DSSP file (Angstrom, degrees, kcal/mol; ACC not computed):
  #  RESIDUE AA STRUCTURE BP1 BP2  ACC     N-H-->O    O-->H-N    N-H-->O    O-->H-N    TCO  KAPPA ALPHA  PHI   PSI    X-CA   Y-CA   Z-CA
    1    1 A M              0   0    0      0, 0.0    30,-0.1     0, 0.0     3,-0.1   0.000 360.0 360.0 360.0 144.7    0.0    0.0    0.0
    2    2 A P        -     0   0    0      0, 0.0     0, 0.0     0, 0.0     0, 0.0  -0.298 360.0 -77.9 -73.6 162.3    1.2    3.6   -0.7
    3    3 A R        -     0   0    0      1,-0.1     2,-1.3    28,-0.1     5,-0.1  -0.174  39.9-118.5 -55.6 148.3    2.4    5.9    2.0
    4    4 A F        -     0   0    0     -3,-0.1    -1,-0.1     4,-0.1    26,-0.1  -0.690  49.2-178.3 -96.3  82.9   -0.5    7.6    4.1
    5    5 A S     >  -     0   0    0     -2,-1.3     4,-2.6     1,-0.1     5,-0.2  -0.168  44.0 -99.5 -78.0 174.1    0.5   11.2    3.0
    6    6 A A  H  > S+     0   0    0      1,-0.2     4,-2.6     2,-0.2     5,-0.2   0.931 125.3  54.2 -56.0 -43.9   -1.1   14.4    4.2
    7    7 A E  H  > S+     0   0    0      1,-0.2     4,-2.4     2,-0.2    -1,-0.2   0.934 109.4  46.6 -54.8 -49.0   -3.0   14.4    0.9
    8    8 A R  H  > S+     0   0    0      1,-0.2     4,-2.0     2,-0.2    -1,-0.2   0.881 110.0  53.0 -66.7 -33.4   -4.4   10.9    1.5
    9    9 A K  H  X S+     0   0    0     -4,-2.6     4,-2.6     1,-0.2    -1,-0.2   0.935 108.3  51.3 -63.2 -46.1   -5.3   11.7    5.0
   10   10 A E  H  X S+     0   0    0     -4,-2.6     4,-2.4    -5,-0.2    -2,-0.2   0.885 108.1  51.6 -59.6 -41.2   -7.2   14.7    3.8
   11   11 A A  H  X S+     0   0    0     -4,-2.4     4,-2.0     1,-0.2    -1,-0.2   0.891 110.3  49.4 -67.1 -33.7   -9.1   12.5    1.3
   12   12 A A  H  X S+     0   0    0     -4,-2.0     4,-2.5     2,-0.2    -2,-0.2   0.913 111.0  49.2 -66.9 -42.1  -10.0   10.1    4.0
   13   13 A L  H  X S+     0   0    0     -4,-2.6     4,-2.4     1,-0.2    -2,-0.2   0.913 109.0  53.0 -64.6 -40.9  -11.2   13.0    6.3
   14   14 A D  H  X S+     0   0    0     -4,-2.4     4,-1.4     2,-0.2    -1,-0.2   0.910 108.7  50.0 -64.1 -40.7  -13.3   14.4    3.4
   15   15 A A  H  <>S+     0   0    0     -4,-2.0     5,-2.7     1,-0.2    -1,-0.2   0.912 109.4  50.6 -65.5 -41.3  -14.9   11.1    3.0
   16   16 A L  H ><5S+     0   0    0     -4,-2.5     3,-1.6     1,-0.2    -2,-0.2   0.881 107.7  54.1 -61.7 -37.0  -15.7   10.9    6.7
   17   17 A R  H 3<5S+     0   0    0     -4,-2.4    -1,-0.2     1,-0.3    -2,-0.2   0.792 104.1  56.1 -66.3 -29.0  -17.2   14.3    6.5
   18   18 A R  T 3<5S-     0   0    0     -4,-1.4    -1,-0.3    -3,-0.2    -2,-0.2   0.431 130.3 -95.8 -75.9  -5.0  -19.4   13.1    3.8
   19   19 A G  T < 5S+     0   0    0     -3,-1.6    -3,-0.2     1,-0.3    -2,-0.1   0.467  72.9 147.8 106.8  -1.9  -20.7   10.4    6.0
   20   20 A S      < -     0   0    0     -5,-2.7    -1,-0.3    -6,-0.2     2,-0.1  -0.345  47.8-117.2 -67.7 152.1  -18.4    7.4    5.0
   21   21 A L     >  -     0   0    0      1,-0.1     4,-2.7    -2,-0.0     5,-0.2  -0.343  35.1 -98.3 -77.3 170.2  -17.5    4.8    7.5
   22   22 A R  H  > S+     0   0    0      1,-0.2     4,-1.8     2,-0.2     5,-0.2   0.858 122.0  50.2 -62.0 -37.4  -13.7    4.4    8.4
   23   23 A A  H  > S+     0   0    0      2,-0.2     4,-2.2     1,-0.2    -1,-0.2   0.913 113.2  45.5 -69.9 -39.2  -13.1    1.4    6.1
   24   24 A A  H  > S+     0   0    0      1,-0.2     4,-2.6     2,-0.2    -2,-0.2   0.905 112.8  53.0 -66.9 -38.6  -14.7    3.2    3.1
   25   25 A A  H  X S+     0   0    0     -4,-2.7     4,-1.4     1,-0.2    -1,-0.2   0.871 107.9  48.7 -60.7 -39.1  -12.7    6.3    4.0
   26   26 A A  H  <>S+     0   0    0     -4,-1.8     5,-2.6     2,-0.2     4,-0.4   0.905 111.9  49.4 -72.7 -42.2   -9.5    4.4    4.1
   27   27 A R  H ><5S+     0   0    0     -4,-2.2     3,-1.4     1,-0.2    -2,-0.2   0.919 108.3  54.3 -66.8 -35.5  -10.3    2.8    0.6
   28   28 A S  H 3<5S+     0   0    0     -4,-2.6    -1,-0.2     1,-0.3    -2,-0.2   0.838 109.1  47.8 -59.3 -33.4  -11.1    6.3   -0.8
   29   29 A A  T 3<5S-     0   0    0     -4,-1.4    -1,-0.3    -5,-0.2    -2,-0.2   0.434 119.0-115.1 -92.7   2.9   -7.8    7.5    0.3
   30   30 A G  T < 5S+     0   0    0     -3,-1.4     2,-0.3    -4,-0.4    -3,-0.2   0.788  76.8 116.6  73.1  26.9   -6.1    4.4   -1.3
   31   31 A V      < -     0   0    0     -5,-2.6    -1,-0.3    -6,-0.1     2,-0.1  -0.823  68.1-104.5-119.8 162.9   -4.8    2.9    2.1
   32   32 A S     >  -     0   0    0     -2,-0.3     4,-2.3     1,-0.1     5,-0.2  -0.463  30.3-114.0 -83.7 160.7   -5.6   -0.2    4.0
   33   33 A K  H  > S+     0   0    0      1,-0.2     4,-3.5     2,-0.2     5,-0.3   0.957 118.8  56.2 -59.0 -45.1   -7.9   -0.2    7.1
   34   34 A Q  H  > S+     0   0    0      1,-0.3     4,-2.9     2,-0.2     5,-0.2   0.925 107.8  45.6 -58.3 -40.6   -4.9   -1.2    9.1
   35   35 A T  H  > S+     0   0    0      2,-0.2     4,-1.8     1,-0.2    -1,-0.3   0.905 112.0  52.1 -67.3 -37.3   -2.9    1.8    8.0
   36   36 A F  H  X S+     0   0    0     -4,-2.3     4,-0.5     1,-0.2    -2,-0.2   0.921 114.3  41.7 -59.8 -46.7   -5.8    4.1    8.6
   37   37 A Y  H >X S+     0   0    0     -4,-3.5     4,-0.8     1,-0.2     3,-0.8   0.870 111.9  54.5 -71.5 -32.9   -6.2    2.8   12.2
   38   38 A T  H >< S+     0   0    0     -4,-2.9     3,-0.5    -5,-0.3    -1,-0.2   0.876 105.5  54.5 -66.2 -34.0   -2.5    2.7   12.9
   39   39 A A  H 3< S+     0   0    0     -4,-1.8    12,-0.5    -5,-0.2    11,-0.3   0.692 100.4  63.1 -74.1 -13.6   -2.3    6.4   11.8
   40   40 A M  H << S+     0   0    0     -3,-0.8     8,-3.5    -4,-0.5    11,-0.4   0.853 107.1  38.4 -75.8 -31.3   -5.1    7.3   14.4
   41   41 A K  B << S-A   47   0A   0     -4,-0.8     6,-0.2    -3,-0.5     2,-0.1  -0.900  72.8-128.6-129.4 147.7   -3.1    6.3   17.4
   42   42 A T    >   -     0   0    0      4,-2.6     3,-2.9    -2,-0.3     6,-0.0  -0.438  45.5 -95.2 -84.9 169.8    0.5    6.5   18.7
   43   43 A K  T 3  S+     0   0    0      1,-0.3    -1,-0.1     2,-0.1    -2,-0.0   0.709 126.8  58.3 -53.8 -23.3    2.2    3.4   20.1
   44   44 A S  T 3  S-     0   0    0      2,-0.1    -1,-0.3     3,-0.0     3,-0.1   0.565 121.5-107.9 -86.8 -12.8    1.2    4.3   23.5
   45   45 A G  S <  S+     0   0    0     -3,-2.9    -2,-0.1     1,-0.3     2,-0.0   0.319  74.7 136.4 100.8  -6.4   -2.5    4.3   22.5
   46   46 A R        -     0   0    0      1,-0.1    -4,-2.6    -5,-0.1    -1,-0.3  -0.306  62.1-104.4 -67.9 149.4   -3.0    8.1   22.5
   47   47 A L  B     -A   41   0A   0     -6,-0.2    -6,-0.3    -3,-0.1    -1,-0.1  -0.607  34.2-135.7 -80.6 143.4   -4.9    9.6   19.6
   48   48 A T     >  -     0   0    0     -8,-3.5     4,-2.2    -2,-0.3     5,-0.2  -0.177  32.5 -96.5 -77.7 179.1   -2.8   11.4   17.0
   49   49 A A  H  > S+     0   0    0      2,-0.2     4,-2.2     1,-0.2     5,-0.1   0.905 132.0  51.1 -64.0 -37.2   -3.6   14.7   15.4
   50   50 A F  H  > S+     0   0    0    -11,-0.3     4,-1.5     1,-0.2    -1,-0.2   0.919 107.3  53.1 -67.8 -42.9   -5.1   12.6   12.5
   51   51 A G  H  > S+     0   0    0    -12,-0.5     4,-1.7   -11,-0.4    -1,-0.2   0.877 110.2  46.5 -55.6 -43.4   -7.1   10.5   15.1
   52   52 A K  H  X S+     0   0    0     -4,-2.2     4,-2.3     1,-0.2    -1,-0.2   0.859 110.5  53.5 -68.1 -35.8   -8.6   13.7   16.5
   53   53 A A  H  X S+     0   0    0     -4,-2.2     4,-1.9     2,-0.2    -2,-0.2   0.787 106.1  52.7 -66.4 -25.3   -9.3   14.9   13.1
   54   54 A V  H  X S+     0   0    0     -4,-1.5     4,-2.1     2,-0.2    -2,-0.2   0.915 109.8  48.9 -79.1 -39.8  -11.2   11.7   12.2
   55   55 A L  H  X S+     0   0    0     -4,-1.7     4,-2.1     1,-0.2    -2,-0.2   0.911 112.3  49.1 -59.5 -43.9  -13.4   12.1   15.4
   56   56 A D  H  X S+     0   0    0     -4,-2.3     4,-1.7     2,-0.2    -1,-0.2   0.881 109.4  50.4 -64.1 -39.2  -14.1   15.6   14.4
   57   57 A A  H  X S+     0   0    0     -4,-1.9     4,-2.0     2,-0.2    -2,-0.2   0.863 111.8  48.8 -66.7 -40.7  -15.0   14.7   10.8
   58   58 A E  H  X S+     0   0    0     -4,-2.1     4,-2.0     2,-0.2    -2,-0.2   0.891 110.3  50.4 -67.0 -37.6  -17.4   12.0   12.1
   59   59 A T  H  X S+     0   0    0     -4,-2.1     4,-2.0     2,-0.2    -2,-0.2   0.845 108.9  52.7 -66.8 -36.4  -19.0   14.4   14.5
   60   60 A E  H  X S+     0   0    0     -4,-1.7     4,-1.9     2,-0.2    -2,-0.2   0.915 111.6  46.3 -71.1 -39.5  -19.4   17.0   11.7
   61   61 A A  H  X S+     0   0    0     -4,-2.0     4,-1.7     1,-0.2    -2,-0.2   0.878 112.1  49.2 -67.5 -40.3  -21.2   14.4    9.6
   62   62 A L  H  X S+     0   0    0     -4,-2.0     4,-2.4     2,-0.2    -1,-0.2   0.875 109.5  53.6 -64.9 -39.2  -23.4   13.3   12.5
   63   63 A G  H  X S+     0   0    0     -4,-2.0     4,-3.4     1,-0.2     5,-0.2   0.931 103.7  56.2 -67.3 -36.8  -24.2   16.9   13.1
   64   64 A E  H  X S+     0   0    0     -4,-1.9     4,-2.3     1,-0.2    -1,-0.2   0.932 110.8  44.2 -54.7 -46.3  -25.3   17.4    9.5
   65   65 A V  H  X S+     0   0    0     -4,-1.7     4,-1.9     2,-0.2    -1,-0.2   0.843 111.5  52.3 -68.7 -33.4  -27.8   14.6    9.9
   66   66 A E  H  X S+     0   0    0     -4,-2.4     4,-2.7     2,-0.2    -2,-0.2   0.941 110.9  48.4 -65.7 -43.3  -29.0   15.7   13.2
   67   67 A N  H  X S+     0   0    0     -4,-3.4     4,-3.1     1,-0.2     5,-0.2   0.936 111.0  49.1 -57.7 -45.3  -29.7   19.1   11.8
   68   68 A A  H  X S+     0   0    0     -4,-2.3     4,-2.0    -5,-0.2    -1,-0.2   0.877 111.6  50.8 -68.7 -34.2  -31.5   17.7    8.7
   69   69 A L  H  X S+     0   0    0     -4,-1.9     4,-2.4     2,-0.2    -1,-0.2   0.928 112.6  46.5 -65.2 -47.8  -33.6   15.5   11.1
   70   70 A W  H  X S+     0   0    0     -4,-2.7     4,-3.0     1,-0.2     5,-0.3   0.959 110.3  51.2 -62.3 -48.3  -34.4   18.6   13.2
   71   71 A E  H  X S+     0   0    0     -4,-3.1     4,-0.6     1,-0.2    -1,-0.2   0.860 112.1  49.2 -61.3 -36.0  -35.3   20.8   10.2
   72   72 A N  H  <>S+     0   0    0     -4,-2.0     5,-2.2    -5,-0.2     3,-0.3   0.916 112.3  48.3 -65.1 -42.7  -37.7   17.9    9.0
   73   73 A A  H ><5S+     0   0    0     -4,-2.4     3,-1.5     1,-0.2    -2,-0.2   0.938 112.9  44.5 -67.3 -43.6  -39.3   17.7   12.4
   74   74 A V  H 3<5S+     0   0    0     -4,-3.0    -1,-0.2     1,-0.3    -2,-0.2   0.567 107.0  61.4 -83.2  -1.5  -39.9   21.4   12.9
   75   75 A S  T 3<5S-     0   0    0     -4,-0.6    -1,-0.3    -3,-0.3    -2,-0.2   0.418 127.6 -93.4 -94.8   2.9  -41.2   21.6    9.3
   76   76 A G  T < 5S+     0   0    0     -3,-1.5     2,-0.9     1,-0.3    -3,-0.2   0.448  71.9 149.7 108.0  -5.8  -44.0   19.2   10.1
   77   77 A N     >< -     0   0    0     -5,-2.2     4,-1.8    -6,-0.2     3,-0.4  -0.557  31.2-160.9 -68.6 105.9  -42.6   15.8    9.1
   78   78 A V  H  > S+     0   0    0     -2,-0.9     4,-2.8     1,-0.2     3,-0.3   0.916  85.1  52.2 -61.5 -53.2  -44.4   13.6   11.6
   79   79 A P  H  > S+     0   0    0      0, 0.0     4,-2.2     0, 0.0    -1,-0.2   0.880 112.3  48.2 -57.2 -36.5  -42.1   10.5   11.4
   80   80 A S  H  > S+     0   0    0     -3,-0.4     4,-1.9     2,-0.2    -2,-0.2   0.838 111.3  51.4 -77.8 -27.8  -39.0   12.8   12.1
   81   81 A M  H  X S+     0   0    0     -4,-1.8     4,-3.1    -3,-0.3     5,-0.3   0.979 112.2  45.8 -62.5 -54.2  -41.0   14.4   15.1
   82   82 A I  H  X S+     0   0    0     -4,-2.8     4,-2.5     1,-0.2     5,-0.2   0.909 113.8  47.1 -58.3 -46.1  -41.6   11.1   16.5
   83   83 A F  H  X S+     0   0    0     -4,-2.2     4,-1.7    -5,-0.3    -1,-0.2   0.894 115.8  46.8 -52.9 -47.2  -38.0    9.8   16.0
   84   84 A W  H  X S+     0   0    0     -4,-1.9     4,-2.7    -5,-0.2     5,-0.3   0.947 115.4  44.3 -67.8 -46.5  -36.6   13.0   17.5
   85   85 A L  H  X S+     0   0    0     -4,-3.1     4,-2.2     1,-0.2     8,-0.3   0.898 113.4  49.7 -67.6 -38.8  -38.9   13.0   20.5
   86   86 A C  H  < S+     0   0    0     -4,-2.5    -1,-0.2    -5,-0.3    -2,-0.2   0.835 118.6  40.1 -71.8 -31.1  -38.6    9.3   21.3
   87   87 A N  H  < S+     0   0    0     -4,-1.7    -2,-0.2    -5,-0.2    -1,-0.2   0.822 119.5  42.9 -90.1 -29.5  -34.7    9.5   21.2
   88   88 A R  H  < S+     0   0    0     -4,-2.7    -2,-0.2     1,-0.2    -3,-0.2   0.835 132.1  20.4 -82.2 -34.2  -34.3   13.0   22.9
   89   89 A A    >X  +     0   0    0     -4,-2.2     4,-2.4    -5,-0.3     3,-1.5  -0.465  69.9 162.5-131.8  61.9  -36.9   12.3   25.7
   90   90 A P  T 34 S+     0   0    0      0, 0.0    -1,-0.1     0, 0.0    -2,-0.1   0.702  73.6  56.2 -64.1 -24.0  -37.4    8.5   26.0
   91   91 A D  T 34 S+     0   0    0      1,-0.2     3,-0.1     3,-0.0    -5,-0.1   0.747 117.3  34.3 -76.9 -24.5  -39.0    8.6   29.4
   92   92 A E  T <4 S+     0   0    0     -3,-1.5     2,-0.6     1,-0.2    -1,-0.2   0.751 122.4  44.2 -99.5 -27.7  -41.6   10.9   28.3
   93   93 A W     <  +     0   0    0     -4,-2.4     2,-0.4    -8,-0.3    -1,-0.2  -0.934  64.9 163.8-121.6 106.8  -42.1    9.7   24.6
   94   94 A K        -     0   0    0     -2,-0.6     2,-0.7    21,-0.1    23,-0.4  -0.985  25.0-150.9-124.5 134.8  -42.3    6.0   24.0
   95   95 A Q        +     0   0    0     -2,-0.4     2,-0.5    21,-0.1    21,-0.1  -0.909  21.4 176.6-102.9 112.6  -43.6    4.4   20.9
   96   96 A Q        -     0   0    0     -2,-0.7    19,-0.9    19,-0.2     2,-0.5  -0.971   8.6-169.2-123.9 132.9  -45.0    1.0   21.6
   97   97 A M  E     -B  114   0B   0     -2,-0.5     2,-0.5    17,-0.2    17,-0.2  -0.970   4.0-163.3-121.9 137.6  -46.7   -1.2   19.0
   98   98 A H  E     -     0   0B   0     15,-0.9    14,-3.4    -2,-0.5     2,-0.4  -0.975  10.2-163.4-119.4 122.8  -48.6   -4.2   19.6
   99   99 A R  E     -B  111   0B   0     -2,-0.5     2,-0.6    12,-0.2    12,-0.2  -0.819  12.8-154.0-105.9 138.9  -49.3   -6.6   16.9
  100  100 A K  E     -B  110   0B   0     10,-1.3    10,-0.6    -2,-0.4     2,-0.5  -0.953  20.0-167.1-109.9 118.1  -51.9   -9.4   16.6
  101  101 A L  E     +B  109   0B   0     -2,-0.6     2,-0.3     8,-0.2     8,-0.2  -0.917  10.1 175.4-110.9 131.4  -50.7  -12.0   14.1
  102  102 A E  E     -B  108   0B   0      6,-0.8     6,-1.3    -2,-0.5     2,-0.5  -0.923  16.3-149.2-123.8 154.6  -52.9  -14.8   12.7
  103  103 A Y  E     +B  107   0B   0     -2,-0.3     4,-0.2     4,-0.2    -2,-0.0  -0.988  35.4 140.7-125.4 127.3  -52.1  -17.4   10.1
  104  104 A S  S    S-     0   0    0      2,-1.4     3,-0.1    -2,-0.5    -1,-0.1  -0.312  94.5 -50.7-154.0  55.6  -54.7  -18.8    7.7
  105  105 A G  S    S+     0   0    0      1,-0.1     2,-0.3     0, 0.0    -2,-0.1   0.120 132.5  42.7  99.2 -22.4  -52.9  -19.1    4.5
  106  106 A S  S    S-     0   0    0     -4,-0.0    -2,-1.4     2,-0.0     2,-0.5  -0.946  86.3-110.2-146.7 163.8  -51.6  -15.6    4.6
  107  107 A V  E     -B  103   0B   0     -2,-0.3     2,-0.4    -4,-0.2    -4,-0.2  -0.856  30.2-171.5-106.2 133.1  -50.2  -13.4    7.3
  108  108 A K  E     -B  102   0B   0     -6,-1.3    -6,-0.8    -2,-0.5     2,-0.4  -0.924   3.4-165.5-118.3 147.4  -52.2  -10.4    8.7
  109  109 A S  E     -B  101   0B   0     -2,-0.4     2,-0.4    -8,-0.2    -8,-0.2  -0.991   3.0-172.0-130.7 139.0  -51.0   -7.8   11.1
  110  110 A E  E     -B  100   0B   0    -10,-0.6   -10,-1.3    -2,-0.4     2,-0.8  -0.996  23.6-132.2-132.9 131.9  -53.1   -5.3   13.0
  111  111 A I  E     -B   99   0B   0     -2,-0.4   -12,-0.2     1,-0.2     3,-0.1  -0.702  23.2-175.7 -78.3 113.7  -51.8   -2.4   15.1
  112  112 A V  E     -     0   0B   0    -14,-3.4     2,-0.3    -2,-0.8    -1,-0.2   0.963  60.9 -16.8 -76.3 -49.7  -53.7   -2.8   18.3
  113  113 A S  E     -     0   0B   0    -15,-0.3   -15,-0.9   -17,-0.1     2,-0.5  -0.993  44.0-149.1-155.9 151.0  -52.4    0.4   19.9
  114  114 A I  E     -B   97   0B   0     -2,-0.3     2,-0.8   -17,-0.2   -17,-0.2  -0.980  20.7-161.5-118.7 113.1  -49.7    3.1   19.8
  115  115 A D        +     0   0    0    -19,-0.9     2,-0.6    -2,-0.5   -19,-0.2  -0.837  16.4 169.2-105.0  98.4  -48.9    4.4   23.2
  116  116 A V        -     0   0    0     -2,-0.8     2,-0.6   -21,-0.1   -21,-0.1  -0.936  15.6-163.3-109.6 113.6  -47.2    7.8   23.1
  117  117 A K        +     0   0    0     -2,-0.6     2,-0.3   -23,-0.4   -23,-0.1  -0.842  30.6 111.1-105.6 125.5  -47.0    9.4   26.5
  118  118 A A        -     0   0    0     -2,-0.6     2,-0.9   -25,-0.1   -25,-0.1  -0.927  63.1-105.0-176.7 155.3  -46.2   13.0   27.1
  119  119 A I        -     0   0    0     -2,-0.3     2,-0.6     2,-0.0    -2,-0.1  -0.829  38.2-141.7 -89.2 111.4  -47.7   16.2   28.2
  120  120 A L        +     0   0    0     -2,-0.9     3,-0.1     1,-0.2    -2,-0.0  -0.590  33.7 160.8 -77.8 116.4  -48.3   18.2   25.1
  121  121 A S        +     0   0    0     -2,-0.6     2,-0.4     1,-0.1    -1,-0.2   0.622  53.5  63.5-114.0 -14.7  -47.5   21.8   25.8
  122  122 A D  S >> S-     0   0    0      1,-0.1     4,-1.7     0, 0.0     3,-0.7  -0.918  71.6-134.8-118.1 146.2  -47.0   23.3   22.3
  123  123 A D  H 3> S+     0   0    0     -2,-0.4     4,-2.6     1,-0.2     5,-0.2   0.782 103.3  63.0 -64.5 -28.8  -49.5   23.6   19.6
  124  124 A Q  H 3> S+     0   0    0      2,-0.2     4,-1.8     1,-0.2    -1,-0.2   0.923 107.3  45.0 -63.2 -42.4  -47.0   22.3   16.9
  125  125 A S  H <> S+     0   0    0     -3,-0.7     4,-1.9     2,-0.2    -2,-0.2   0.899 113.1  49.1 -66.4 -43.8  -46.8   18.9   18.7
  126  126 A R  H  X S+     0   0    0     -4,-1.7     4,-1.8     1,-0.2    -2,-0.2   0.863 111.8  49.1 -60.9 -39.9  -50.4   18.7   19.2
  127  127 A A  H  X S+     0   0    0     -4,-2.6     4,-2.4     1,-0.2    -1,-0.2   0.850 109.8  50.9 -63.9 -38.3  -51.0   19.5   15.6
  128  128 A A  H  X S+     0   0    0     -4,-1.8     4,-2.1     2,-0.2    -2,-0.2   0.866 110.1  50.2 -77.3 -34.5  -48.4   16.8   14.4
  129  129 A L  H  X S+     0   0    0     -4,-1.9     4,-2.7     2,-0.2    -1,-0.2   0.890 111.1  49.5 -69.7 -37.9  -50.2   14.1   16.6
  130  130 A E  H  X S+     0   0    0     -4,-1.8     4,-2.3     2,-0.2    -2,-0.2   0.935 110.7  49.6 -67.8 -40.1  -53.5   15.1   15.1
  131  131 A N  H  X S+     0   0    0     -4,-2.4     4,-2.3     1,-0.2    -2,-0.2   0.918 110.2  51.0 -60.5 -39.8  -52.1   14.9   11.6
  132  132 A L  H  X S+     0   0    0     -4,-2.1     4,-2.4     1,-0.2     5,-0.2   0.927 109.0  50.8 -59.2 -46.9  -50.7   11.5   12.5
  133  133 A A  H  X S+     0   0    0     -4,-2.7     4,-2.0     1,-0.2    -1,-0.2   0.875 109.1  51.9 -56.0 -42.0  -54.1   10.4   13.7
  134  134 A R  H  X S+     0   0    0     -4,-2.3     4,-1.7     1,-0.2    -1,-0.2   0.896 110.5  48.3 -58.4 -46.9  -55.6   11.6   10.4
  135  135 A R  H  < S+     0   0    0     -4,-2.3     4,-0.4     1,-0.2    -2,-0.2   0.836 110.3  49.9 -72.7 -31.0  -53.2    9.6    8.5
  136  136 A V  H >< S+     0   0    0     -4,-2.4     3,-1.2     1,-0.2    -1,-0.2   0.904 110.4  51.2 -65.3 -41.7  -53.7    6.4   10.5
  137  137 A E  H 3< S+     0   0    0     -4,-2.0    -2,-0.2     1,-0.3    -1,-0.2   0.834 106.6  54.2 -69.8 -29.8  -57.4    6.8   10.1
  138  138 A A  T 3< S+     0   0    0     -4,-1.7    -1,-0.3    -5,-0.1    -2,-0.2   0.553  82.8 113.3 -85.9  -4.8  -57.0    7.1    6.3
  139  139 A L  S <  S-     0   0    0     -3,-1.2     2,-0.1    -4,-0.4    -3,-0.0  -0.407  79.2-104.5 -58.0 138.4  -55.0    3.8    6.1
  140  140 A P        -     0   0    0      0, 0.0     2,-0.2     0, 0.0    -1,-0.1  -0.401  37.1-112.4 -62.8 145.0  -56.8    1.1    4.2
  141  141 A E        -     0   0    0      1,-0.1     2,-0.2    -3,-0.1     3,-0.0  -0.501  29.0-114.9 -80.8 149.5  -58.3   -1.6    6.3
  142  142 A A        -     0   0    0     -2,-0.2     2,-0.1     1,-0.1    -1,-0.1  -0.557  35.0-104.5 -81.1 148.8  -56.9   -5.2    6.2
  143  143 A D              0   0    0      1,-0.2    -1,-0.1    -2,-0.2     0, 0.0  -0.467 360.0 360.0 -64.4 142.5  -59.1   -7.9    4.9
  144  144 A G              0   0    0     -2,-0.1    -1,-0.2    -3,-0.0   -36,-0.0   0.372 360.0 360.0 106.1 360.0  -60.5  -10.2    7.5
């Protein structure tokens, strides 16, 4: 494998900033995974400047996705709202699905209940849940 030059390291960091995993970033830089991971730490196990830059690039990519999720949630995207709330405040927002399955030549699935607990204090959250309820009511009923 070629030497892990500053240019190759920057190519790997660019790939990480675009959301690539470390193995893919190593490939895009033209180095092996072993070379990539070796460059991240000193022999004593401390992070090198490159190792710190890797963590920063991964954090930057994660931040982009978090921001996109937030933007979708506040613009009224109900699944994004639910995902954000369930992950940011799991003690207050829990999504539980109960399914009743029967077998008679085909598989049928029925959502028995969705239990989302929280005290709704803002109109946007209340409107989102009403919108979700309308969408669920509009779903076609299963045969049987």
